[in-house]
SEVO-46572 format. One record per residue (C-alpha): x, y, z; residue in one letter; residue number from 1. Coordinates in Angstrom, 2 decimals. Last residue first. Layout:
N
REC, X, Y, Z, A, NUM
...
//
This chain:
215
REC, -55.86, 12.83, -21.10, F, 215
REC, -58.38, 13.89, -18.34, G, 214
REC, -58.90, 16.93, -20.31, P, 213
REC, -59.11, 17.26, -23.93, S, 212
REC, -56.13, 16.86, -26.28, T, 211
REC, -56.07, 13.31, -26.68, G, 210
REC, -56.47, 13.48, -30.21, Q, 209
REC, -55.68, 16.85, -31.84, L, 208
REC, -53.10, 15.75, -34.95, V, 207
REC, -55.23, 12.30, -35.52, G, 206
REC, -56.17, 13.07, -39.26, H, 205
REC, -59.42, 14.06, -38.91, E, 204
REC, -59.28, 16.36, -36.09, L, 203
REC, -56.24, 18.07, -37.57, A, 202
REC, -58.20, 18.59, -40.52, Y, 201
REC, -61.44, 19.75, -39.25, R, 200
REC, -59.22, 22.26, -37.73, T, 199
REC, -57.44, 23.58, -40.26, L, 198
REC, -60.81, 23.55, -41.80, G, 197
REC, -62.32, 25.76, -39.09, A, 196
REC, -59.61, 28.00, -39.63, T, 195
REC, -60.67, 28.48, -42.98, S, 194
REC, -59.27, 28.44, -46.65, S, 193
REC, -57.45, 24.41, -47.20, I, 192
REC, -55.82, 23.16, -49.91, G, 191
REC, -53.84, 21.45, -47.63, L, 190
REC, -49.94, 23.09, -48.54, K, 189
REC, -51.70, 26.99, -48.98, R, 188
REC, -53.35, 26.79, -45.64, K, 187
REC, -50.13, 25.03, -44.26, I, 186
REC, -48.45, 28.01, -46.02, N, 185
REC, -50.81, 30.89, -44.77, K, 184
REC, -50.55, 29.55, -41.47, R, 183
REC, -46.62, 29.95, -41.52, H, 182
REC, -46.43, 32.92, -42.98, T, 181
REC, -48.74, 34.24, -40.12, E, 180
REC, -46.86, 32.36, -37.01, V, 179
REC, -43.49, 34.22, -38.84, T, 178
REC, -45.23, 37.77, -38.37, R, 177
REC, -46.44, 37.19, -34.72, V, 176
REC, -42.59, 35.84, -33.59, S, 175
REC, -41.39, 33.02, -32.33, I, 174
REC, -40.93, 31.86, -28.92, E, 173
REC, -43.17, 28.39, -29.44, L, 172
REC, -45.95, 29.13, -27.01, A, 171
REC, -45.63, 33.26, -27.87, Q, 170
REC, -45.69, 33.07, -30.69, A, 169
REC, -48.95, 30.72, -30.92, V, 168
REC, -50.58, 32.81, -28.92, E, 167
REC, -50.33, 36.04, -30.64, K, 166
REC, -51.39, 33.95, -33.92, N, 165
REC, -54.30, 33.11, -31.88, S, 164
REC, -55.02, 29.39, -30.40, K, 163
REC, -58.29, 27.24, -31.21, G, 162
REC, -56.30, 24.43, -30.28, Q, 161
REC, -56.14, 23.39, -34.19, A, 160
REC, -53.90, 27.38, -34.24, L, 159
REC, -51.59, 24.77, -31.88, E, 158
REC, -51.71, 21.73, -33.57, L, 157
REC, -50.99, 23.14, -36.78, L, 156
REC, -48.22, 25.17, -35.63, I, 155
REC, -46.33, 22.19, -34.71, T, 154
REC, -47.01, 20.89, -37.79, Q, 153
REC, -45.36, 23.56, -39.91, E, 152
REC, -42.73, 22.80, -37.93, R, 151
REC, -42.33, 19.45, -38.55, G, 150
REC, -42.57, 20.64, -42.15, T, 149
REC, -45.78, 20.10, -44.31, L, 148
REC, -45.71, 17.77, -46.68, A, 147
REC, -46.98, 19.09, -50.02, E, 146
REC, -49.85, 16.96, -50.85, R, 145
REC, -51.28, 15.81, -54.52, A, 144
REC, -49.15, 13.50, -54.28, S, 143
REC, -50.47, 11.32, -51.34, D, 142
REC, -47.87, 8.98, -50.68, Q, 141
REC, -48.50, 6.54, -46.92, K, 140
REC, -45.89, 5.01, -45.33, P, 139
REC, -47.03, 2.89, -42.28, Q, 138
REC, -47.08, 3.79, -38.77, L, 137
REC, -49.38, 1.61, -37.22, S, 136
REC, -47.37, -1.32, -36.60, G, 135
REC, -44.44, 0.59, -35.88, S, 134
REC, -46.19, 1.88, -32.96, A, 133
REC, -47.31, -0.88, -31.25, G, 132
REC, -44.37, -2.62, -31.87, T, 131
REC, -42.59, 0.39, -29.20, C, 130
REC, -40.45, 2.44, -32.34, L, 129
REC, -36.85, 3.03, -31.50, Y, 128
REC, -34.20, 5.18, -33.27, Q, 127
REC, -30.35, 4.22, -33.00, E, 126
REC, -27.80, 6.55, -31.27, G, 125
REC, -26.71, 3.17, -29.23, R, 124
REC, -28.03, 5.61, -26.48, M, 123
REC, -31.59, 5.77, -28.36, V, 122
REC, -31.25, 1.82, -28.44, A, 121
REC, -30.14, 1.51, -24.46, D, 120
REC, -33.51, 4.38, -24.29, I, 119
REC, -35.88, 1.99, -25.65, A, 118
REC, -34.75, -1.00, -23.97, Q, 117
REC, -35.24, 0.58, -20.81, K, 116
REC, -38.98, 1.68, -21.68, I, 115
REC, -39.60, -2.33, -22.60, E, 114
REC, -38.81, -3.39, -19.35, E, 113
REC, -42.12, -1.96, -18.52, T, 112
REC, -43.82, -3.42, -20.84, P, 111
REC, -45.14, -1.54, -23.29, V, 110
REC, -49.02, 0.53, -21.87, D, 109
REC, -46.89, 4.06, -22.12, K, 108
REC, -46.38, 3.74, -25.84, L, 107
REC, -43.14, 4.57, -27.12, V, 106
REC, -41.87, 6.45, -29.53, Y, 105
REC, -37.98, 7.17, -30.40, G, 104
REC, -35.36, 9.65, -31.38, K, 103
REC, -37.37, 12.74, -31.21, A, 102
REC, -36.24, 14.70, -34.21, G, 101
REC, -39.53, 17.09, -34.76, H, 100
REC, -40.04, 14.81, -37.65, N, 99
REC, -39.81, 11.89, -35.53, L, 98
REC, -42.93, 13.61, -32.90, A, 97
REC, -44.86, 14.34, -36.42, T, 96
REC, -44.74, 10.88, -38.03, S, 95
REC, -45.56, 9.29, -34.49, I, 94
REC, -48.02, 11.46, -34.15, Y, 93
REC, -49.89, 11.55, -37.44, E, 92
REC, -49.76, 7.74, -37.32, P, 91
REC, -51.59, 7.66, -34.87, S, 90
REC, -50.72, 5.14, -31.55, D, 89
REC, -51.72, 7.05, -28.67, H, 88
REC, -51.23, 6.60, -24.55, M, 87
REC, -47.16, 8.66, -25.13, S, 86
REC, -43.97, 8.74, -24.22, L, 85
REC, -41.71, 10.06, -26.71, I, 84
REC, -37.66, 9.76, -26.52, L, 83
REC, -35.44, 12.68, -26.69, I, 82
REC, -32.47, 12.24, -26.83, R, 81
REC, -30.06, 15.46, -26.46, T, 80
REC, -26.87, 16.06, -28.67, E, 79
REC, -29.10, 19.31, -29.91, P, 78
REC, -28.90, 20.98, -26.87, L, 77
REC, -30.69, 24.33, -28.14, R, 76
REC, -32.50, 23.53, -31.80, E, 75
REC, -33.14, 20.02, -29.61, L, 74
REC, -35.14, 21.39, -26.64, I, 73
REC, -37.21, 24.33, -28.50, I, 72
REC, -38.19, 21.28, -31.17, E, 71
REC, -38.80, 18.67, -28.09, T, 70
REC, -40.49, 21.44, -25.93, A, 69
REC, -42.99, 21.82, -29.13, S, 68
REC, -43.58, 18.38, -29.45, L, 67
REC, -44.26, 17.95, -25.89, G, 66
REC, -46.74, 20.61, -25.06, G, 65
REC, -46.57, 23.93, -23.75, L, 64
REC, -49.26, 24.58, -22.21, G, 63
REC, -50.67, 21.60, -20.17, P, 62
REC, -49.62, 18.47, -21.33, M, 61
REC, -50.20, 16.19, -24.83, N, 60
REC, -46.81, 14.58, -25.61, L, 59
REC, -45.19, 12.89, -23.06, D, 58
REC, -41.39, 13.27, -23.40, M, 57
REC, -38.94, 10.66, -21.66, L, 56
REC, -35.61, 12.20, -21.98, I, 55
REC, -32.72, 10.79, -22.85, V, 54
REC, -28.99, 12.48, -21.80, D, 53
REC, -30.00, 14.33, -19.23, P, 52
REC, -28.07, 17.94, -18.52, S, 51
REC, -29.84, 18.76, -15.96, L, 50
REC, -29.00, 23.01, -16.38, D, 49
REC, -29.55, 22.60, -20.17, A, 48
REC, -33.14, 20.64, -20.24, A, 47
REC, -34.76, 23.03, -17.01, Q, 46
REC, -36.54, 25.86, -18.49, D, 45
REC, -37.42, 23.54, -21.91, V, 44
REC, -38.38, 20.73, -19.15, A, 43
REC, -40.44, 23.34, -16.80, E, 42
REC, -42.32, 24.83, -19.92, Q, 41
REC, -43.75, 21.42, -21.58, G, 40
REC, -44.94, 20.46, -17.86, T, 39
REC, -44.76, 18.01, -15.14, G, 38
REC, -41.07, 17.20, -14.22, L, 37
REC, -39.31, 14.47, -12.81, T, 36
REC, -35.78, 14.38, -12.21, C, 35
REC, -32.19, 13.40, -12.96, V, 34
REC, -32.95, 9.88, -12.78, V, 33
REC, -29.92, 7.49, -12.65, E, 32
REC, -29.76, 4.41, -15.01, I, 31
REC, -26.65, 2.10, -14.98, E, 30
REC, -27.91, 0.64, -11.31, P, 29
REC, -30.87, -0.47, -13.03, Y, 28
REC, -33.91, -0.65, -10.62, S, 27
REC, -33.81, 3.44, -10.93, E, 26
REC, -35.63, 2.92, -14.65, L, 25
REC, -39.02, 1.18, -13.03, I, 24
REC, -39.53, 3.62, -10.09, S, 23
REC, -38.68, 6.66, -12.31, Q, 22
REC, -41.99, 5.06, -14.56, I, 21
REC, -43.68, 4.16, -11.99, G, 20
REC, -43.47, 8.42, -10.26, E, 19
REC, -43.58, 9.77, -13.86, A, 18
REC, -47.09, 7.82, -14.60, V, 17
REC, -48.22, 8.69, -11.19, M, 16
REC, -47.44, 12.34, -11.01, P, 15
REC, -49.29, 12.77, -14.70, H, 14
REC, -48.29, 15.92, -15.94, D, 13
REC, -44.99, 13.78, -17.08, D, 12
REC, -41.75, 14.84, -18.16, V, 11
REC, -38.53, 12.23, -16.82, I, 10
REC, -34.87, 13.14, -17.01, L, 9
REC, -32.87, 10.18, -17.45, V, 8
REC, -28.99, 10.30, -17.07, R, 7
REC, -26.99, 7.46, -18.23, I, 6
REC, -24.25, 6.50, -16.16, T, 5
REC, -21.68, 4.33, -18.34, Q, 4
REC, -21.01, 0.62, -17.92, A, 3
REC, -17.85, -0.05, -16.01, S, 2
REC, -15.70, -1.68, -18.32, M, 1
//
């Protein structure tokens, strides 16, 4: 029985990275790279038409980031398997990505064949964490704090970058009132009363790592 063709979409704002991954994957006869895109918004806009089986999604991109794009795509195309590709092994990043529905997390510095292993794993319906990612993801229980939902973590990331409620609403395609409600819940759960406090929390917990230019 011949192997089924696996349609892969690569989303990364660094062309050299995307082209390198594409070159690697196209050496496997069962993989077809349907497109490489440079922003989360392009992925959201084109995913339905491209109909990929697997999306390799960078986290930190201009405009709509990888987490928000992942959440929106999975709301529209729940059967799509999304693998996060990142240079960051922060437990906050990894757990947030998985909470948003990503099927796996792969660091960009892994051996090239591991990306193929990750694709094969998620195609089998498994979750895949590369060695560096799984090693840093240690369950932590904080009984004093109520956990944030995936959507709340996305909004925290947006707010911590200094975006207004209106800008967050536009980025996530939700109403300003919804953002305000989530913002209130985030502050309550974290015991934080100010936006500056939210930003400081995000920095201390690795949520904002890599959002500066050059990453």
